[in-house]
LOBA-835496 format. One record per residue: y negated, z negated, x of N, C-alpha, C in turn; residue in three letters. Coordinates in steps of 0.02 Angstrom, whole numbers, plus 50000, padded with zeros to 5 digits. Layout:
REM LOBA-835496
YZXYZXYZXALA...
END
This chain:
REM LOBA-835496
504284830652049503914836452062504134840452126MET504164847452102504394853552170503764855352166LYS503914858252222503334861352278503454870452280LYS503314875352271503354881152276502844883852301ILE503034886452389502804888452428502594896652433THR502294902152424502014905452429502014907652504ILE502604911052526502844913052594502144917452627ASN501924919452683501604921752718500934919852697HIS500744916752637500094913752630500024906652638ILE500524900652630500614897252651499984894252602ASN500084894052527499824891652462500254890652433GLU500164881152383500784880152375500504877552304ASP501114878952265500964877552171501704873052168ILE501394866552125501794861852107502034862452018TYR502794861052034502994863651962503484854151940TYR503224856851863503974849651846504154852051765ASP504644850651766504704849251693505034843151664VAL504774842051592504744835051559505324835351523LEU505704830851467506154832051452506084835251402GLU505454835651356505544839351319505694846851328ASN505494849851378505304856451400504834858251457GLY504304855151416503624856951467503644856451517LEU503464866551530503554867951600502624865651629ARG502744863551676501994861251731501814864451783ILE501294869051770501304870751858500574870651883TYR500534868051926499724865751954499574868952020MET499054871952037498754872052083498024870152080TYR497984865452160497684865452182496994867752241ILE496334865652223496154869352298495284863652312ASP495454859852358494784853252346494254857252376LYS494124865252387493724867152415493034870652331ASN493634869352273493194871452193492984865652179MET492364867552138492084862152074492004862252013HIS492564869051992492764869951932493454868051927ASN493664868951873494374868351842494574872651786ASN495244876151785495304881251737496154881051712TYR496044878651660496624875251615497144880451564VAL497734881751567498054885551502498544882451487THR498564883651431499084881251391499434887251352PHE499994889551368500394895051334500944892051288THR501094898351231501674898151197502044905851218THR502764906051246503024914351240502944916351157LYS502594916251141502484919251073502144924151063TYR501894930051042501734936251043501774938750998GLY501354943750993501454950750911502064954250911SER502434955050977503244958250973503644952050939ILE503514947550945503974940350915503964942350863ASN504164947550805503804948150721504574948950693ASN505104949050733505884947750712506364943250734GLU506584936850739506954934350768507254929150734PHE507894928050749508414922550711508374914250709GLY508344910950701508594901550710509264899350674VAL509244893950694509734890350671510404889850698GLY510974889950650511534892850667511854897550680LYS511554900450612511904905550578511324911350612ASP510904911550636510474915550698510234919150663GLY510254920650577510054925850549509114926950560LYS509294934150552508474934650580508134938150520PHE507634932950510506804935850485506304940650511LYS505934943250449505524948550481504874946650476LYS504284944350494503894940950481503324948550488VAL502864946750468502174953350449501924953950523PRO501724960450534501324959050614500444957750603ASN500664954350672500024949650661499764942150645GLY500484941950636500394932350627500314929450692ILE500674931650736500564927150815499694926250821ALA499244930550818498664931350827498144926150776HIS498464926850702498524922650624498514915850660PHE499164915650674499274905650703498654902650754LEU498454909050810498074907850842497374903850820GLU497044908950768496694905950737496604897950706HIS497104899150669497134892850635497364884250687LYS497554887850737497674882650788497114879150811VAL496694881050816495894878950825495554875750773PHE495744875750696495574874450658495824864550633VAL495404861150685495774852550669495474850050594GLN495974846550578495804842250508495324838450517GLU495074834550573494484831450557494234831650651ASN493414832950627493214831350684493294826050780ASP493024829950811492634834850839493144842450849PRO492924848750836493084852850828493424854650913GLN493724860950948493964861350979493054863651052PRO492884869350993492364870751043491764866151054GLU491904859651011491324854651013491454848851067ASP492094847651056492664844951114492224843851188TYR492444850751211492454853351262491684855451276PHE491194858751238490494857851257490304851451253ALA490314846751227490024837951248490134838951339LYS490664839251376490794837751431490684846451490SER490204850451442490004856251461490484858751514GLY490984858751469491474862551465491634870151411GLY492124873451436492074878551356492774881851383VAL493024883951297493334884551269493874889751237CYS494294892651231494394899451213495364900551202ASN495434906351171496014908951169496124915751159ALA496704918751160496894923551150497474926551159TYR497904931751099498284934051100498804941251124THR499194939951151499494947351174499934948151164THR500234953051177500974956951136501604950251166PHE501594947851208502034942251236501914936051225LYS501314932251218500934924851218500664923251202ASN500484918551175499904914851164499544909651214THR498844909551218498724907351281498084903951240THR498054896351261497204891351245497224887151305TYR496394889551311496084888751396495664884251380LEU495334881751429494584877451443494494880351524PHE493934879251545493484879651598493074873651600SER493094869951661492684864251654492624861551729CYS492024856651735491854853951806492004847451791CYS491864842751758491914836351742492644834551679GLU492874829651702493134825951643493714830251618ASN494064831851675494794838851670495374832751616ILE495464826351654495904823251642496024823251559TYR495264821651545495414819551455495334826651411ASP495084830851449495024836951427495814839851419ASN496134839651466496724841751479497264839851426VAL497154832251418497294827851350497334829051279ASN496694831951273496324834051202496794844251205TYR496854846151264497064853251253497664851251233LEU498054848851260498674846251212498704844851144LEU498334840651134498304836551074498194842551012ASP497764845151032497444852150965498094855450967PHE498334859751018498804861950999499334862150976VAL499414855650983500244851750955499964850750888GLN499364850950842499374849450789499244853650758ASP499564855950712499314861550657499074858050586LEU498534862150562498334859350518498114865350481TYR498554865750424498654871850349498524870450299LEU498084873450260497914872250189498094879250137THR498454878250086498324886050072497424889050070ASP497064883350060496574886350031496134889050126GLU496244887850171496164888350244496454892450255ASN496924893950240497414902450268497164908350219VAL497094905750149496704911750116496194914250156GLU495474908550158494794908450178494724912650254SER495534911250293495584913550365495724922250341GLU495934924850308496184931050311495424934850306LYS495124934850281494354933650257493914937150313GLY494064932750382494004933850428494224938250501ILE494734937450479494934944650511495044950050481ILE495144948550436495034957750399494264961850434THR493954957050442493134958950467493234960950563GLN493794955250583494024958550646494294963750634GLU494604965650621495074970650616494674978450613ILE493994977350549493724980950516493314983250603ASN493104978450656492824979650690493194983450755MET493694981850763494164984650796494084991650786CYS494204994650709494475001550692493755005650711ASN493295002150720492535005450730492615007250785ASP492845000650853492865002650917493315008250952ARG492945015250979493625019251002494055017251057PRO493695013051079494255010051132494885005851129ALA494525004051057495205001151024495685004351000ASP495315010050951495665013950920496175018750972LEU495735020551040496425025051054496655021251095LEU496855013451116497265012951133497825012051071TYR497565008451023498135007850962498525016050953ASP498275020350970498545027250960498875028551014THR498625028051046499365031051124500105025751110ILE499905018651080500485017951074501085019151022ARG500725019250971500965022850923501195030550935LYS500805034150988501105040451002501705039851069ASN501865035851099502285035051148502725030651111THR502635025051075503425021851084503535022651005ILE504045023550988504365022950929504725020650909LYS505245015250930505535009050886505325001450911ASN504985003350972504634993450991504034991650958ASN504064985950954503504982550906503114981450949PRO503024986951034502454984551042502004991451032PHE502324996950989501795001250946501354998150908LYS501544993050884500914990850836500454986550856GLU499924984750791499424982850831499404972250832SER499064970250895499054964950901498894959550835ILE498424961450807498114958250777498474961150696ILE498574966650695498714967750618498424974150587GLY498654974850523498114977150478498064973350412THR497774976350385497244971950323497804971250278VAL498454974950275498664973750228499124969150238ASP499554968950295499824964250338499634958050313GLU498964955150357498684948750355498684946350307VAL498454951850246498544949250175499384946550141ASN499534949350189500314947450160500594940950190SER500294935950244500374930350291500254925250225ILE501044919950218500794914850188500624907250251THR500734901150195500624897650240501334894450284LYS501924897850229502434894250248502764898750307LYS502524906650295502584909650366502314905850420MET501674904550413501394900850476501424896650514LEU501844891550473502144885250466502744888150523GLU503134894750491503974893550507503744897950593ASP503344900150601503244903850672503054898950712CYS502434893250687502214888250713502974883950750TYR503244881550713503924876750748504524879550763HIS504574884250754504914889950794504744888850873THR504144895150885503754897050953503334890750973PHE503374886050929502644881850975502834876250991TYR503684873851010503924870651049503884868251118HIS503704863351149503654860651215504304863451258PRO504774866151253505234869651258505154876151279GLY504844880351255504404885451224503804888551273ASN503384881351312502994884351313502814879151395MET502064882551418502134878751479501364878351491PHE500884872851536500214872051563500074873851632ILE499704878551639499374878651712498814875051723VAL498784871451762498044868451788497904872351850VAL497174874451860497114876651949496254872851939THR496264870551988495614868552012495574862752080GLY495284858752054495164853152107495094849552054ASN496004842652085496134837552057496684833352051PHE496954827852064497294823752078498114826752055ASP498564828252071499134831152055499494826952029LYS499514820352056499914813252025499624810751964ASP499044812151963498634809451914498624813451848GLU498674820251848498604824751813499374825551790MET500074826051834500604824951790500654817751761LEU500384812551756500534805551757500264806751663ARG499504810351674499164812251599499584814851555ILE499904820451590500374825051518501024821451515ILE501274817451561501994814951518501624809951489LYS501234806951490501314799951433500934803651398GLU500624809451379500254813151326500804815451273ASN501344818451316501814821851279502464813951262GLN502594809351309502944804551266502874799551201SER502034800751199501934796851122502134801751079LEU502434808651068502524813151034503124815351015LYS503364816650954504164817050930504144825150921ASN504634827850965504984835150938505674834550936PHE505854839650888506664840250888506724843750948LYS507324842750960507814848451008507634855251004SER507454858751062507284867351048507934870951050PHE507734874250987508114879150971507574885850973ASP507884887351043507884894351045507904900551014LYS507494902950993507434909850941507794915550976PRO508214916650919508654923850945508074929250934LYS508004932550991507324936450987507954945250973LEU507544950450920507774957250923507864961050979LYS508094964150976508354968751046508284977651001LYS507524982551037507664987951020507784993951055TYR508004998851031508335002651071507895008351073LYS507465008951124506595016351153507095021651163GLU507255024351121507265032151170506755034151206PRO506875041551255506295040851310505895044451311ASP506055050551244505445054951232504925051651185ASP504235054351176503825051351148503925054751095ILE503195051751051503105052450980502875058350953VAL502155059950967501465064750984501375064651041VAL501495073651068501285076351121500405075851116GLU500205079151071499695078251083498915077651031LYS498605072151024498265072150946497665070250967ASP497465071950938496385074450915496185068750868ILE495845062250873495815059850844494925059750826VAL494695059650789494005059950756493955053850736GLU493025052550782493105045050767492285045250765CYS491845037250784491215039550791491385038350862ASN491305041850906490885041150978490625045651021THR490225042651042489615048251085489865051651130ASN490305048251163490695051851219491515054051191ILE491785060851210492255061351203492835057651263PRO493565054451242493695047651298494645052551293LYS494895052651329495325056451347495925050951373LEU496635050151345496965045451360497585051451390ALA497885050351441498525055451475499015050751492TYR499475051751465500105047251437500895047551481ASN500995043151529501885045951531502315040751522ILE502865043151485503225035851469503955035051532LYS504095031751541504475032351596505015024551594ILE505785028851595506075023451581506325021451650ASN506215013651657506325007051701507095009351718VAL507245008951688508255009351677508465012251730ASN508165021251751508435023651779508175025251871LYS507785020751885507755018351980507995012251993PHE508365007651959508895003751979508454999552030ASN507954996052030507644993052033507134985952011MET506864982352028506764975951995506084979151988ASP505914976951912505214981251882504424978651882THR504574972551934503904969651990503814976252048ARG504274976452077504414981552128504294987452104LYS504554991652051504394996452050503684998752000LEU503454993751942502714992251952502284994652001SER502394990852054501864992152108501984998652147ILE502595001152139502695008252173502075013652131TYR502405011452057501885014652001501175015252018MET500715009552027499995007652056499875011452111TYR500365013152180500255014952232500325024152202ILE500665024052179500845032852153500345034852127ILE499835032352065499455034252030498925032852079PHE498565028652094498075025352162498165032952187ASN498325031152251498495037152287498295043852259LEU498425047152199498305052452146497825053852128LEU497595047952089497155048152070496355043152046PHE496355038752114496015033752138495455033752162GLY494985029452186494515033452208494105034052252ASP494915034052307494905035752368495155042352370THR495465045552335495805051152326495255058152326SER495825062752342495535070152355495285071152284ASP495625071252242495855072952178494955069952162PHE494995064152155494345059152118493545062852161ASP493555063052206492905067352243492955073952230GLU493595078852219493265085152207493285083952128GLU493605080052104493015081852029492545081051998MET492415073752039491565072152040491235078752066LYS491285081252105490955084952154490895094052113SER491255094852051491525100252007491215098951938LYS490915091151920490675088951884491145086751821GLY491715087751828492305087551773492355079151753ILE492245074751810492255067451780491475064951816ILE491205061651802490795057351835491035049151856THR491745046651824491975041551842492745040751858ASN492855037951887493585036751923494175034751861THR494455040351857495345039251825495255032751820LEU495305028851745495585020951733496315021551739TYR496815017551767497265016651766497675010051746TYR498125012651698498445004751668499135005551648ASN499605001251667500225000651640500304997251604LEU500724997851543501014991951493501804993151512LEU502174988551510502764986451529503174984651443ASN503674988951428503684987051370504484984851356ILE504714984251416505364982451439505904986151457ASP505974990651409506384997551432506045002251456SER505445003851442505075009051490504375005551490HIS503945009351549503445008651557503075015651536PHE502275013651502501785018051498501315018151520ILE501155023451567500755024551618500315028251599VAL499555025751606499045028551548498535030651606THR498185035151599497425037451627497095038851585LEU496465034251585495995037251534495095037351575THR494785043951533494205045151558493725047951516ASN493285048151518492755050151461492115056451468SER492195060351423491675066851455492135073951411GLY491515077551398491485081851379492205087751392ASP492335087851456492735090051478493335088651496LYS493635086651447494375083851438495095089151451TYR494935094551427495395101551446495385101851510ASP494735103751546494845105051600495235098251656GLU495055092851648495275087951681496085086951660LEU496175088451600497155087951577497275094551630ILE497085100151642497355105151692497375103351749ASP496775102051775497055097651843497385091151859GLU497335085651800498015083551812498735084451808ILE498795086851779499475092651783499595096851842GLU499045098951861498995102351951499285097751996ASN498855092851974498935088152052499565082852023ARG500135084551996500935081451968501145087652003PHE501075092952021501315097952051501545095152127LYS502135098452142502545095852234502095090352265ASN502175084752236501835079552274502265075852305ILE502065075552373502315072352409501805064652478LYS502095062252485501635054452509501885054752587PHE501365053352633501455053252695501305043052730THR501785042152769501785035952772501055033052805LYS500685036952819499955033152819499535030452775SER499685034852722499415034052647499635027352627GLU500645026052635500775021152594500375014252630LEU500595015452699500275009152747499645005452737GLU499215012152702498575009252685498275004952640ARG498945008552572498685004952517499224998652510LYS499594997252569500044990452574499484987352597LYS499124988652650498664982952668498124979852623LYS497954983852593497504981552528497744978052471VAL498354979052440498614976552408498794967952452LEU499014968452526499174961252535498364958752521ILE498154962352546497354957852572497224953452493SER497404958052443497004957552373497424951052354ASN498064949552374498404944352369498354937152400GLU498114939952462497664932952478497284929352459ILE496844936152467496014933452430495984930752362PHE496414932852315496474930452263496564924052239SER496924920852321496754911652296496184907552296TYR495844913152317495004907752327494624910752252GLU495034913152198494714911452124495374908152093ASN495194901652054495744901252014495784904351959ILE495384906451921495624910651880496204916751861GLU496054917751918496614923551951497164921151960MET497334917051991498014910952044498094909551937VAL497904906451901497764903651836498304909251796ASN498274915251813498254920251773498934923951792GLU498964923851853499554926651900500174921051880MET499944916751890500544911551846500874913051792ILE500424913451723500624916451679500854922851671ILE500764927651709500854934351706501764933951739ASP501754929751818502514928251830503044926551780ASN502684918751756503244917251684503364922851622ILE502974924151605502964927351549503494934351575ILE503294935551619503904943251640504344940351689PHE504304937551731504794935351777505194928351756ASP505094925951748505284919451700505134912751777GLY504824914451815504764909651905504144915651903LYS503904908551979503324910952011503744917252076ILE503344920352083503524926352163503434922552208GLU503704917252237503204916952297503474920752379ASN503784927552354503884933152427503434939652412ASN502864938352381502464943552359502484948652428ILE502204945652475501734947852519502374951752565ILE502964949652552503694950752606503794957052542SER503784956852478504024965152455503604968652453LEU502824967052481502454973152489502534975452540LEU502634970352590503034972652677503304977352675GLU503854977652644504454981152657504354987352603ASN503874989552580503974995652536503915000052577LEU504465007252578504285009952630504275018952583ASN504195022952629503935027152614504405034052584ILE505095033052599505485036252553505865033952497ASP505605028052488505945025052412505325026152381GLU504545026252420504345029952366504155035952349LEU504365043752394504475050252370505265049752344ASN505605045652328506135046752291505795043552210GLN505545039052205505185036152156504805042052125ILE504445045352148504105052652140504475057352112VAL505075060052138505415064452124505795063652056LYS505895057052038506415053351973505995051451911GLN505175053151929504835052251866504795059751848ILE504805061151753504805066251720503905066551699ASN503685069051747502925070151734502765073551644PHE503155077951644503125082851559503315077851518ASP503325071651535503855066851455502825062751445ASN502375066951436501755066351433501675065951331LYS501335060651339500825061551261500095059451279SER499625066151250498815065151255498595064651194ILE498125060451214497705059351150496855059051173VAL496655062151146495815064551122495445062251068ILE494795056551088494445054951020493805057351036LEU493745061350991492955063650977492595063550911LYS491905065750899491525065350864491755070450802LYS
END
């Protein structure tokens, strides 16, 4: 077992790799009374075209299949079902599918070793029949219809379709009704056996437990199972252009209050910088421009143009960042004008940057008081960086004002797509 020390914070994350390729990450806090455990496969909605085997010939599967699999993994042939099993020990289980991963999780105060053992067992045991696949389509169709009725979901689906041309990030994680209805038992089995191999998965255990006993439990569990050698799937690469798809889109829907999304598409390859560092600079730039302590925020609220601070989101689609500013209100045209005026002649001061650095460093330190945040940080690091970032404080400390202002100059703020939802 190896130990990864987070520099300047002096927190330790323990790490091991089993013979079957399963990676194990453990963070221990003896002051905690609860535990939070995640079991993740590096398989998400964007992995809808891949090659396996010697020929590596690409096959395409319907959008939504990763999410469909998440539903079916939760169905076991024999009782107890996962929700019932964890509930008996006072635990709670759940799962979620993102663009890049599918994660199964539980939280509990007691019986963590038994619960980890069960988590590994139910995720690594797929039970499919033609009947239960068909019946699931109706359930997911209902979920799709509910999402289509939610303005927030409609907004973010439209954002991606209007800014992303080729990359499968543009597609819905859950898929469309037609796509879901085209999914077969064979497709689900192929995707499961391709991506749910231990060599493509990792487990993160955070909380109050004995690391050596946890490692023993996981090793013993995996030693009782037979897996073929991992044949890493070949994933399709996409060439994404810099230009957006639709510059302005007004969508009529069932919303009481209009919603605005102002989106900027940024080619990350033009910056010659590590994407994590670049993403931090992006957060600082847009937080200084529009955050709750900015002059913009105060002025817009005093004018009655906004009532709540603009919400910032960054979607990393590998080749590009999609930066999104969202807000609700009737005065969206005035807000658009004010946002675009703010993009003119931007230049930040050293004191502004130093203030934001202190906040970010403080947030990193205090995040270790929350085991769920630590767990999610580890997942994020593995999915996007392939490793634990143990020098994040040094990275933050070394951010400098010249670099920040140079990045601002390189951003093409005119490469934008605006989405408005209204009744």
